[in-house]
C-alpha angles and dihedrals in degrees: 000000000000118000120219119216135174101216127057092195091052090049093049093045090052092052094044089053087057092054101266123136131196113267114247110220090209091067097059097137093052090056093066117108136136098233106058114148125200104232102175146343117205126188113211121191115204138163089263092054139269125327132193117212110197121190121196134171138198122200094196092050092039088225135137113191136185122205118197115201118185113208132198089174134002090255090064092078129051118191086209090068091057093043092053090053093050104039123053111233115214127185111260095008091131089226113143130183123197119207120246131200115243115204 
């Protein structure tokens, strides 16, 4: 279930207090693991538009990351892009991901 909040700073402060840190897009390779868990997805409405705040964690990497995706329309963000950054894709792994609609 997606939570709806009014303040991006409140949402981020709440996640940081729980041990999450903002994902650095420069460290893409270090993000890859096979045990990522989706912890929360929060939808924040602001004057500038809508934002998705996605929190994930990996026990083996001992990491808790937050991804912030600003949206002007729902087509601006593809969950597949985030999944490809988090999960290593190997030829013949048999791993399949089906797209979902985020509203």
